[in-house]
N, C-alpha and C positions, 0 to 999 in steps of 0.2 A: 390598356383601355383604348377604344377607338376614338378618333378625332371627331366627336359628335358635333362640334361647332363648324365643321367644314362641309358636311353633306347631310342630306336627308334621304329617307327611304331605307330599304334593306329590312332586316329583321326576318321573322318567320313568315314564310309564304302561305302558311296554313295554320289552323288552330293547333296549339300545343297545350293539351290539357290531359294530364294523366288521370286515369279513373279514380285513383286514391284522392287526388287533388279535387276532382269534381265532387266526390262525396263529401270531402271536408268542407268545400265551399258551400254546398247546399245545406249542410248542418249549420254552418256559421250564419247563413242567411236566415234560416229558421229561428235560430237562437236570438238574432238581432230583433226579430219581430215579437218573439215570445217572452224574452227576459225583461225585467224592469230596467230602466235606464242605467242604474248604477252597475249592473252586471254586464252590460253590453261591451265594456272594455275588454272582457275576457275573449270572446270570439273575434273581436276586431284586431287586437294585438297578436293573438296566436296566429291568425290568418296572415297578418302582415309580415311576421318574421319567420314562420315555419314553412311557408310556401315560397319556393324560389320565384324571383321576379319574372323570369322568362316564361312562366306558365300564363298563357293568354288565350283569349278567344278572338279570332279574326272576323270582323264584321265590316263589309264594304271597304276593305283596305285599311281599316282602323284596328289597332291592337288594343284590346281591353284586357289589361293585366288583371289578375285576380284581385289585387289590392284596390284597383280602381273600381271594380265591380262592388267590392265590400264598402268602399267609401260612398258610392252612389246609393247603396241599400241603406246605410246609416243615415244618409241625407234624407231619404224618403221617410225614415222613422222620425227624424228631426221635424220635418214639415208636418207630419201627422201629429206630433206632440204639440207643435205650435198652434194647430187648429183646435185641438181639444183641451188645451190648458191656457189659462190667462197669463201664466208666468212666462218670462222670456226664455230663450233657448239656453242662455249662458248663466252661470252662477252670479256674475256681476255684469255691470253694464258694458256696452261696447266702448272700449277705451282707446287711449292714444296709441298704445302698443299694437292693438289690432289694426289701427289705421296705418301705422308705419309698415306692418307686415303686408297689408294689402298693397301699399305703395311699392314695396320691394318686389312683390310678385308681378304686379302690373307693369312696372318699369322694365323688368327683365324680359317679360313676354313681349312687350311692345318693341323693345330694342331688337329682340330676336327676329321679329317680323320685318322691321325696317331695314336691318342690315342685309336681309336677303330679298329686299324689294317685293314684299308681299307674295313671295313664292308659296304655292299651295302646300308644299311639303313643310315649309316653315310654319304656316298657319296650323297645320295638323299637329306638328310637334309641340308648339307653344300651347295649343289647346290641351294637350295631354299634360304638359307641365303645370298649367293652371289647375287642372283637376287634381293632380297629385298634391300641389302646394296648398292652394286655398281650400280645396275640399278636405285634405288631410288635416290641416291646421284647425279649421272650424269644427270638424267632427270631434277632434280631441278637446276643443274648448267646450263642446256640448257634453262630452263624457266625463270631463274632469272639472267638477264644480265646487268641491269642498275638500277639506283635509282628508276625510274618509275616502274620497275618490282617489286622492293622491296616493295614499298608502295601499289602496287596492291595486292601483297601477303598478306600484313597485313590486307587489306580490306577483303580478302577471309577468313583469320583466324577470323576476327571479326564476319563475317556472320556465320561461323561454330560455334563459341562460343554462339551466340544467340540461335541457334537451340538446341545444346546439353544442354545448361543451362536450357532451358525450359523443356526439357525432363527429366533432372536429378532432377529438382524441383518437377515435377510430380511424379517421382519415389520415392522421399523422402516422399512425402505426402501420396501417394496411395500404396506404396510398390509394384510397378509394373514397370518394365523396358520395355518401349515401343519398344526399339530396340531388346529386347529379343523375341518379337512377330515375328520378321523376322527370328530369328534363328541365332546361332553363338555366342550368349552371354546369360547369365542367365536372366530368366524372373523375378525371385524373388530375390531381392538384399540381400546381406549379412547384418547381424545385429551384432553390437558390443556394449555391455553395454546398450542395449535398444535403440540404435540409428541406423537408417538406413544408410548404406554406399552406396550411389548411384554410379554407374559406367558408365551409358550411353552406348555408342557403344564400349567402351574399354574392355580389358580383365580383368582389375582389377581396383578397386576404387582408388588405389594409383596412377595409371597411368593417370586416368581421372583428378584427382586433380592436379597432377604435370604438366600435359600438360597445364592446365589453368593457373597455377601460373607462369610458365615460359613465358607466352604470355603477362603478365601484363606490363613489361617494353616496349614491342613492341607497345602496345596500347598507352602508354605514348608518345612514339616516334611519333605515328600517330597524336596525339593531339598537341604535341610540334611543329611539323613541319607545322601545320595548314592545313594538307591535308584533314582531315575529322574529325573535332573536336567533333561533336555530335555523330558520329559513334564510335569514340574512347572512349568517356565517357560511352556510353552504353555497349561497349565491355569490359571495365574494370569492370562494374557492373556484366556482365554476367560471366566473369572469376571468380569474387569473389563468386558468387553463386555456381559455380562448385566446388571451393575449399571447401566451407562450406558444401555442400551436400555430398561431398566425405568422409568427417569425418575421415581424416587421418592426423597424425602429420607430415609426410613427405611433404604433400601438403602445410600445413600451414608454415613449415620451408622454403620451396622454395618461398612461397608467401612473407614471412617476409624478405627473402634475397633480393627479388626484390624491396620491399619498402625501405629497408636499403640502397641498391645500389643507388636508385634514390635520397634519402636524403643525400648521401655522395658526392653529386656534388661539394660542396665547397672544398673538399679534393682532387680534381682531379689532382692538381699539386704536391701532396705530397704522391702519392700512393706507391712509393718506401719505404718511411718511414713507411707507414701503413702496408705494406707486411712484412717488417723485424720486426716490432713491434709485429705482429701477430705470426710470427715464434718464436721469443724469448719468447713470452708469453706461447706458447705451450711447449717449451723446459723447461721453469721454472716450469710449472705445472707438467710435466712428472717427474721432479726431486723431487718434494715435495709430490706428490700424492702417496697413498699406492698402487693403481692400475695404469696400464699404462694409458697414457693420452687419448687414444681412448675410454676408458670406460666412458668418458663424454657423449658419444652417449647414454649410458644406462639411463642417467638422462633426456633424451628428451621424454616427455610425455605431449603433448599439449592438446590432446582431450580426454585423458583417455583410458587406456587399450592398450597403444602402446607397441610394442615388441622391445623396445630400447635395452634391455639386449641381446636379440638374435642378434641384429645387431652388438653390441659391441663384442660379442663372435665370430661372423663371421669374423670380422677384426682380432681379436686376433688369431684365428686358422689359418687364411690366412697367417699371419706373421710367426707363429711358424712352420707351415708345408711348408715352402718355398721350401724345397727339393722335396716335392711331386709334385709340380705344375710348377716349373720354366721352364721346357723344353718344354712340349707340353700340359700343363694343366693336369688335373687329374679327375678320376671318383671315387676317394677314399674319397672325402670330406664328403660324407654321413656318413662315419664311424668316423668322427672327433667328432661328438657330436649330440645331439638331434636336428633334423630338419636342420642340416647344409647343406642339399641339397638345401634349399631355398635361392637362391642367390639374396637377396633383397639389393644388393649394386653393383652398376655398376662397380666400380673399382675391387672389388673382383671377379665379374663375368668375367671380361676381363682376369684376371690372371688364374682363374680356368678353363675357357673354351678354352683359347688360349695360355697360357704360358707367360713367361716374355716378349718375343718379342711383343706379342699382347698388353700386359699391357703398355709397354713403348711407343708403337705407339699411343695408345689411349691418354696417358698423353701428348705426344708430340703434338697431334692435339689441345688439350686444350691450351697448352703453346703457340703454334704458333698463334692461334687465338687471345689470349690476347696480344701477341707481335704486331701483325698487327694492332689491334685496338689502342694500345697505340701509335704506330708510326704515325698512321693516325691522331689521335687526336692532337698530338703535332705539326703535319704539318699544321693544320688549327687553331692553337692557336690564339685567338683574334676574330675569327669568331664564335660567341656564338651559333648560330643555328647549324653550322657544328659540333662544339664540343659536343653539346647535342646529335647529331646524333650518333656519335661514342661512346659516354659515355653510352647511353641507349642500344646499341648493346652489349657493355661490361657487363652491368648489366644483360642483358638476359643470356649471357654466364655464369655469376656468379650464377644466379638462377639455371641453369641446373647443375652446379658443385655441389651446395648444394643438389639438388634433387637426384643426383647420389648416395649420401650416404644412401638413404633410399629405393631405388628401382632400378632395372635394366630394361632398355627399351627392350621390346620384342614384342610389337604389333605395331599399326600404330603410336604410339608416336615416334618411330624412324624417321618417316617422318618429324616431327617438328624439330628434332635435325639436320637432314640433311639439312632442309630448312634454319636453322640458319647458318650452315657452308657455304652454298651457298651465303647467304646474306652478311656474313662477308667478303668473298673473293671478291664479286662484289663491295661492298662499299669501301673497302680499296685498291683495285687494283690500282687506279690512284696515290696512295701515297707510293706504294711499288716498283715502277719501278726503275730498276737499269740502269745506263748510260752504253750503249754498249761500249765495248773496242774500236770498230772501230772509235768512235768519237775522239779518242786521236791520235795525230800524233807523230811519232817517228823521223820525218825529222828534221835536225838541223835548228835552226832559223838563219836568215841572220843578224838580229840585236838583239843579246841576251839581255834580260832584266836584270837589276841589281839583286843582290841577294835577295833584299827585295820583289821582284815582286810576288813570289809564296805565301809568307805569306800575303802580301797585298791583293792578289786575294781571299785568303781564308777568310780573315776578311771582305772583301767587301760584301759578301753574308749576313752578319748579320746586314746590314743597319746602319752602323756607320755614325755618322755625319761627315761633311766635316772637322771640327776641329779635330776630332779623327783620321781621315785618314791622315791629314797633320802631326799630331804628330807622327803617326806610321811611315810615310815615312821618317821623320827627324830622328827618332830613328834608322832606319835601314841604314841610309846613312853613 
């Protein structure tokens, strides 16, 4: 990966748009305007993942990638819907998680501009980042508004996985990336240790494999809910093929995290104990190990030839050089050590590209998503199907969290991350609603209730038996 944080400029000096891609883009644009809102997710995601990111139109020195053009087209459709419909653009109100996402994107873009002293190249680059991030996120918030939209999105991801898995398997066998024939990605795949590392339409094989690995829990969800079981089984197989053909430890670890999360279903009521046990284990290891605990990353080498030590050193330098990056990020990280410009860790990338505020906003996004999922799962406790629904969303988030330790998302993989955030907000919204203050009356009661009334009312919601309620009333008399 190039050191994108050290310079600006470069890229294609002219429009790179294959005729097949042009036709596909025009068809997608037409479908976005002609289809009902619920079906727009099909042309949007198919365009995002099946068209290589390098396909772009050069206008006035600005690169408009196909995915950016599609985002702008959907945004026009959103505005048209807003003018013709009294309802809001999103399924639920603009919430706290949306605000934190905006803060994350804004802080990262502002830091990128400040660290380069308002360089024109930095302004252009961060403008493109904001279009990708804020545009992509809110487009998906518009397209994913209810449970039906969520399962439709999963079916689209399954379809995408079929196509990419077939192409990556062909790439593995014949050492030819068919997406590279369109332009925008390599035609000849990378080799490591004598093994082909297929990447499909993605910018890197790690991104291809991680994208597939994080979809596995969602395909389990598609199967468990009985929406499309045969499709779900085939999608899991396709995702597994993508992970294997990408030949990367990060992909395998994210895949293993997904399977581990699914198997941890019996522990769903004891997750607080699991979390604290994990934290105490890390602290204990840190106290007894000769090296810091994050050097456990250096021991991860699932497929052979992995750069685990580089990732461990990346975290180590990130912590030791806190003063260099905490304000608005840094461009000095390339001088910290060999290949330290390679930000193959999402958490490190957030801090070095955006400073402490960006890093904290990113961690807050993850924390809030887990919190919403946990609250929603507890709210439906006893309803096994609904519990699985929220549990598998949490497993998908966990898989991303593990994948972030080995790669930073910088291509269309971001779209899958934004889609997950949109799905979590939509799925948990009915269980995160707060009671408005106006529902409570401050007027004095004509017949005040006895002192035990408020306590009795609070306990009543827990479905106590009549015997328990009578005992409680007697106790407070």
